[in-house]
Biotite code that builds the C-alpha atoms (Angstrom):
import biotite.structure as struc

atoms = struc.array([
    struc.Atom([-0.165, -0.001, 0.107], chain_id="A", res_id=1, res_name="MET", atom_name="CA", element="C"),
    struc.Atom([1.437, 3.333, -1.100], chain_id="A", res_id=2, res_name="GLU", atom_name="CA", element="C"),
    struc.Atom([1.598, 5.472, 1.689], chain_id="A", res_id=3, res_name="LYS", atom_name="CA", element="C"),
    struc.Atom([0.900, 9.337, 1.107], chain_id="A", res_id=4, res_name="THR", atom_name="CA", element="C"),
    struc.Atom([1.923, 12.337, 2.701], chain_id="A", res_id=5, res_name="VAL", atom_name="CA", element="C"),
    struc.Atom([0.021, 15.099, 3.834], chain_id="A", res_id=6, res_name="SER", atom_name="CA", element="C"),
    struc.Atom([1.152, 18.926, 2.311], chain_id="A", res_id=7, res_name="THR", atom_name="CA", element="C"),
    struc.Atom([1.775, 20.742, 6.101], chain_id="A", res_id=8, res_name="LEU", atom_name="CA", element="C"),
    struc.Atom([-1.451, 23.600, 4.378], chain_id="A", res_id=9, res_name="GLU", atom_name="CA", element="C"),
    struc.Atom([-3.342, 20.137, 4.837], chain_id="A", res_id=10, res_name="ASP", atom_name="CA", element="C"),
    struc.Atom([-2.420, 19.179, 8.158], chain_id="A", res_id=11, res_name="THR", atom_name="CA", element="C"),
    struc.Atom([-2.371, 22.943, 9.686], chain_id="A", res_id=12, res_name="ALA", atom_name="CA", element="C"),
    struc.Atom([-6.048, 22.634, 8.808], chain_id="A", res_id=13, res_name="LYS", atom_name="CA", element="C"),
    struc.Atom([-6.464, 18.876, 10.103], chain_id="A", res_id=14, res_name="THR", atom_name="CA", element="C"),
    struc.Atom([-4.744, 20.235, 12.801], chain_id="A", res_id=15, res_name="LEU", atom_name="CA", element="C"),
    struc.Atom([-6.892, 23.359, 13.356], chain_id="A", res_id=16, res_name="LYS", atom_name="CA", element="C"),
    struc.Atom([-11.023, 21.491, 12.602], chain_id="A", res_id=17, res_name="LEU", atom_name="CA", element="C"),
    struc.Atom([-9.640, 18.915, 16.076], chain_id="A", res_id=18, res_name="LEU", atom_name="CA", element="C"),
    struc.Atom([-8.744, 22.597, 17.383], chain_id="A", res_id=19, res_name="GLY", atom_name="CA", element="C"),
    struc.Atom([-12.132, 22.554, 18.498], chain_id="A", res_id=20, res_name="ASP", atom_name="CA", element="C"),
    struc.Atom([-13.194, 20.766, 21.187], chain_id="A", res_id=21, res_name="ASN", atom_name="CA", element="C"),
    struc.Atom([-17.328, 19.981, 20.249], chain_id="A", res_id=22, res_name="THR", atom_name="CA", element="C"),
    struc.Atom([-15.487, 18.852, 16.320], chain_id="A", res_id=23, res_name="ARG", atom_name="CA", element="C"),
    struc.Atom([-12.390, 16.650, 18.373], chain_id="A", res_id=24, res_name="LEU", atom_name="CA", element="C"),
    struc.Atom([-15.736, 15.157, 20.880], chain_id="A", res_id=25, res_name="THR", atom_name="CA", element="C"),
    struc.Atom([-17.298, 14.426, 18.059], chain_id="A", res_id=26, res_name="ILE", atom_name="CA", element="C"),
    struc.Atom([-14.026, 12.398, 16.118], chain_id="A", res_id=27, res_name="MET", atom_name="CA", element="C"),
    struc.Atom([-13.694, 10.730, 19.297], chain_id="A", res_id=28, res_name="GLY", atom_name="CA", element="C"),
    struc.Atom([-16.797, 9.306, 19.398], chain_id="A", res_id=29, res_name="LEU", atom_name="CA", element="C"),
    struc.Atom([-16.859, 8.132, 15.752], chain_id="A", res_id=30, res_name="LEU", atom_name="CA", element="C"),
    struc.Atom([-13.503, 6.892, 16.571], chain_id="A", res_id=31, res_name="LYS", atom_name="CA", element="C"),
    struc.Atom([-14.835, 3.154, 17.226], chain_id="A", res_id=32, res_name="ASP", atom_name="CA", element="C"),
    struc.Atom([-17.201, 3.584, 14.620], chain_id="A", res_id=33, res_name="GLY", atom_name="CA", element="C"),
    struc.Atom([-20.497, 5.313, 12.824], chain_id="A", res_id=34, res_name="GLU", atom_name="CA", element="C"),
    struc.Atom([-22.929, 7.664, 14.601], chain_id="A", res_id=35, res_name="CYS", atom_name="CA", element="C"),
    struc.Atom([-25.841, 9.739, 13.852], chain_id="A", res_id=36, res_name="CYS", atom_name="CA", element="C"),
    struc.Atom([-26.658, 13.559, 13.746], chain_id="A", res_id=37, res_name="VAL", atom_name="CA", element="C"),
    struc.Atom([-28.953, 12.949, 16.500], chain_id="A", res_id=38, res_name="CYS", atom_name="CA", element="C"),
    struc.Atom([-27.061, 10.673, 18.918], chain_id="A", res_id=39, res_name="GLU", atom_name="CA", element="C"),
    struc.Atom([-24.339, 13.825, 18.533], chain_id="A", res_id=40, res_name="PHE", atom_name="CA", element="C"),
    struc.Atom([-26.528, 16.076, 19.990], chain_id="A", res_id=41, res_name="VAL", atom_name="CA", element="C"),
    struc.Atom([-28.216, 13.635, 22.949], chain_id="A", res_id=42, res_name="GLU", atom_name="CA", element="C"),
    struc.Atom([-24.242, 13.057, 24.281], chain_id="A", res_id=43, res_name="VAL", atom_name="CA", element="C"),
    struc.Atom([-23.399, 16.823, 23.448], chain_id="A", res_id=44, res_name="LEU", atom_name="CA", element="C"),
    struc.Atom([-26.529, 18.107, 24.476], chain_id="A", res_id=45, res_name="GLN", atom_name="CA", element="C"),
    struc.Atom([-26.566, 20.598, 21.632], chain_id="A", res_id=46, res_name="MET", atom_name="CA", element="C"),
    struc.Atom([-28.991, 21.525, 19.436], chain_id="A", res_id=47, res_name="SER", atom_name="CA", element="C"),
    struc.Atom([-29.557, 19.617, 15.679], chain_id="A", res_id=48, res_name="GLN", atom_name="CA", element="C"),
    struc.Atom([-28.066, 22.941, 14.222], chain_id="A", res_id=49, res_name="PRO", atom_name="CA", element="C"),
    struc.Atom([-25.705, 23.227, 15.977], chain_id="A", res_id=50, res_name="SER", atom_name="CA", element="C"),
    struc.Atom([-24.083, 19.672, 15.659], chain_id="A", res_id=51, res_name="ILE", atom_name="CA", element="C"),
    struc.Atom([-25.213, 19.622, 12.111], chain_id="A", res_id=52, res_name="SER", atom_name="CA", element="C"),
    struc.Atom([-22.514, 22.741, 11.503], chain_id="A", res_id=53, res_name="GLN", atom_name="CA", element="C"),
    struc.Atom([-19.504, 20.650, 13.255], chain_id="A", res_id=54, res_name="HIS", atom_name="CA", element="C"),
    struc.Atom([-20.314, 17.501, 10.967], chain_id="A", res_id=55, res_name="LEU", atom_name="CA", element="C"),
    struc.Atom([-20.275, 19.861, 7.114], chain_id="A", res_id=56, res_name="ARG", atom_name="CA", element="C"),
    struc.Atom([-16.824, 21.026, 8.006], chain_id="A", res_id=57, res_name="LYS", atom_name="CA", element="C"),
    struc.Atom([-15.736, 17.991, 8.854], chain_id="A", res_id=58, res_name="LEU", atom_name="CA", element="C"),
    struc.Atom([-17.441, 16.815, 5.670], chain_id="A", res_id=59, res_name="ARG", atom_name="CA", element="C"),
    struc.Atom([-16.169, 19.840, 3.602], chain_id="A", res_id=60, res_name="ASP", atom_name="CA", element="C"),
    struc.Atom([-12.773, 19.155, 4.989], chain_id="A", res_id=61, res_name="SER", atom_name="CA", element="C"),
    struc.Atom([-12.870, 15.110, 3.785], chain_id="A", res_id=62, res_name="GLY", atom_name="CA", element="C"),
    struc.Atom([-12.310, 14.130, 7.315], chain_id="A", res_id=63, res_name="LEU", atom_name="CA", element="C"),
    struc.Atom([-15.631, 12.628, 8.054], chain_id="A", res_id=64, res_name="VAL", atom_name="CA", element="C"),
    struc.Atom([-17.343, 10.373, 5.117], chain_id="A", res_id=65, res_name="LYS", atom_name="CA", element="C"),
    struc.Atom([-21.434, 10.334, 5.709], chain_id="A", res_id=66, res_name="GLU", atom_name="CA", element="C"),
    struc.Atom([-23.913, 7.685, 4.401], chain_id="A", res_id=67, res_name="GLN", atom_name="CA", element="C"),
    struc.Atom([-28.299, 7.671, 4.159], chain_id="A", res_id=68, res_name="ARG", atom_name="CA", element="C"),
    struc.Atom([-29.830, 5.179, 5.159], chain_id="A", res_id=69, res_name="ARG", atom_name="CA", element="C"),
    struc.Atom([-33.044, 5.753, 5.364], chain_id="A", res_id=70, res_name="GLY", atom_name="CA", element="C"),
    struc.Atom([-34.477, 8.471, 7.521], chain_id="A", res_id=71, res_name="GLN", atom_name="CA", element="C"),
    struc.Atom([-30.755, 8.561, 8.763], chain_id="A", res_id=72, res_name="TRP", atom_name="CA", element="C"),
    struc.Atom([-27.356, 9.819, 7.927], chain_id="A", res_id=73, res_name="VAL", atom_name="CA", element="C"),
    struc.Atom([-24.783, 8.282, 10.012], chain_id="A", res_id=74, res_name="PHE", atom_name="CA", element="C"),
    struc.Atom([-21.142, 9.691, 10.198], chain_id="A", res_id=75, res_name="TYR", atom_name="CA", element="C"),
    struc.Atom([-17.508, 7.772, 10.383], chain_id="A", res_id=76, res_name="SER", atom_name="CA", element="C"),
    struc.Atom([-13.933, 8.754, 10.148], chain_id="A", res_id=77, res_name="ILE", atom_name="CA", element="C"),
    struc.Atom([-12.203, 9.229, 6.711], chain_id="A", res_id=78, res_name="ASN", atom_name="CA", element="C"),
    struc.Atom([-9.450, 6.427, 6.901], chain_id="A", res_id=79, res_name="ASP", atom_name="CA", element="C"),
    struc.Atom([-8.157, 7.086, 3.382], chain_id="A", res_id=80, res_name="GLN", atom_name="CA", element="C"),
    struc.Atom([-7.949, 11.172, 4.182], chain_id="A", res_id=81, res_name="HIS", atom_name="CA", element="C"),
    struc.Atom([-4.374, 12.095, 3.855], chain_id="A", res_id=82, res_name="GLU", atom_name="CA", element="C"),
    struc.Atom([-4.197, 13.226, 7.094], chain_id="A", res_id=83, res_name="THR", atom_name="CA", element="C"),
    struc.Atom([-6.050, 10.780, 8.716], chain_id="A", res_id=84, res_name="TYR", atom_name="CA", element="C"),
    struc.Atom([-2.223, 9.223, 9.939], chain_id="A", res_id=85, res_name="PRO", atom_name="CA", element="C"),
    struc.Atom([-1.810, 12.664, 11.375], chain_id="A", res_id=86, res_name="VAL", atom_name="CA", element="C"),
    struc.Atom([-6.187, 12.551, 13.183], chain_id="A", res_id=87, res_name="THR", atom_name="CA", element="C"),
    struc.Atom([-5.576, 8.817, 14.604], chain_id="A", res_id=88, res_name="ARG", atom_name="CA", element="C"),
    struc.Atom([-2.806, 10.014, 16.060], chain_id="A", res_id=89, res_name="HIS", atom_name="CA", element="C"),
    struc.Atom([-4.573, 13.004, 17.866], chain_id="A", res_id=90, res_name="VAL", atom_name="CA", element="C"),
    struc.Atom([-7.039, 10.486, 18.930], chain_id="A", res_id=91, res_name="LEU", atom_name="CA", element="C"),
    struc.Atom([-5.075, 8.569, 20.500], chain_id="A", res_id=92, res_name="GLU", atom_name="CA", element="C"),
    struc.Atom([-4.625, 11.014, 22.798], chain_id="A", res_id=93, res_name="GLN", atom_name="CA", element="C"),
    struc.Atom([-7.859, 11.975, 23.984], chain_id="A", res_id=94, res_name="ILE", atom_name="CA", element="C"),
    struc.Atom([-9.590, 10.105, 26.562], chain_id="A", res_id=95, res_name="PRO", atom_name="CA", element="C"),
    struc.Atom([-12.199, 7.644, 25.193], chain_id="A", res_id=96, res_name="ASP", atom_name="CA", element="C"),
    struc.Atom([-15.657, 8.555, 24.690], chain_id="A", res_id=97, res_name="GLN", atom_name="CA", element="C"),
    struc.Atom([-16.675, 4.561, 24.655], chain_id="A", res_id=98, res_name="LYS", atom_name="CA", element="C"),
    struc.Atom([-18.420, 5.648, 28.478], chain_id="A", res_id=99, res_name="GLU", atom_name="CA", element="C"),
    struc.Atom([-20.338, 8.603, 26.311], chain_id="A", res_id=100, res_name="LYS", atom_name="CA", element="C"),
    struc.Atom([-22.039, 5.941, 23.631], chain_id="A", res_id=101, res_name="LEU", atom_name="CA", element="C"),
    struc.Atom([-22.387, 3.186, 27.084], chain_id="A", res_id=102, res_name="LYS", atom_name="CA", element="C"),
    struc.Atom([-25.026, 5.220, 28.164], chain_id="A", res_id=103, res_name="ALA", atom_name="CA", element="C"),
    struc.Atom([-26.373, 6.413, 25.137], chain_id="A", res_id=104, res_name="LEU", atom_name="CA", element="C"),
    struc.Atom([-26.830, 3.053, 24.935], chain_id="A", res_id=105, res_name="GLU", atom_name="CA", element="C"),
    struc.Atom([-27.746, 2.178, 28.044], chain_id="A", res_id=106, res_name="GLU", atom_name="CA", element="C"),
    struc.Atom([-30.575, 5.083, 28.104], chain_id="A", res_id=107, res_name="ALA", atom_name="CA", element="C"),
    struc.Atom([-32.263, 2.974, 24.749], chain_id="A", res_id=108, res_name="GLY", atom_name="CA", element="C"),
    struc.Atom([-31.356, 6.554, 22.465], chain_id="A", res_id=109, res_name="LEU", atom_name="CA", element="C"),
    struc.Atom([-28.157, 4.606, 20.620], chain_id="A", res_id=110, res_name="ARG", atom_name="CA", element="C"),
    struc.Atom([-29.521, 4.423, 17.104], chain_id="A", res_id=111, res_name="ILE", atom_name="CA", element="C"),
    struc.Atom([-29.337, 0.922, 15.281], chain_id="A", res_id=112, res_name="ARG", atom_name="CA", element="C"),
    struc.Atom([-30.819, 1.037, 11.600], chain_id="A", res_id=113, res_name="CYS", atom_name="CA", element="C"),
    struc.Atom([-31.237, -2.999, 10.267], chain_id="A", res_id=114, res_name="ASP", atom_name="CA", element="C"),
    struc.Atom([-32.019, -1.502, 6.669], chain_id="A", res_id=115, res_name="LEU", atom_name="CA", element="C"),
])
């Protein structure tokens, strides 16, 4: 597999995006799998439009991918992005977000899409 080297400008843009607490938390939540917007709303206790703005920035930069399944849009980390190695390294340095998703699941608020 050919290693892609990101430019200094691309790396700076990625780090700037990850420098926001909300976007970094979103990426931390996505580190272990995909999530739906409504799950981010519950975990982060923020409005859907606010979460959508953050996701739009991450998606427009190519750091995350979206996939529509019925009425739900699921987001996941784009591990093919040229700055993914930097993103992965940053995410390895932050506290694990699994407990937030586990609490959401225990409250019956995790989205399960079986389409």
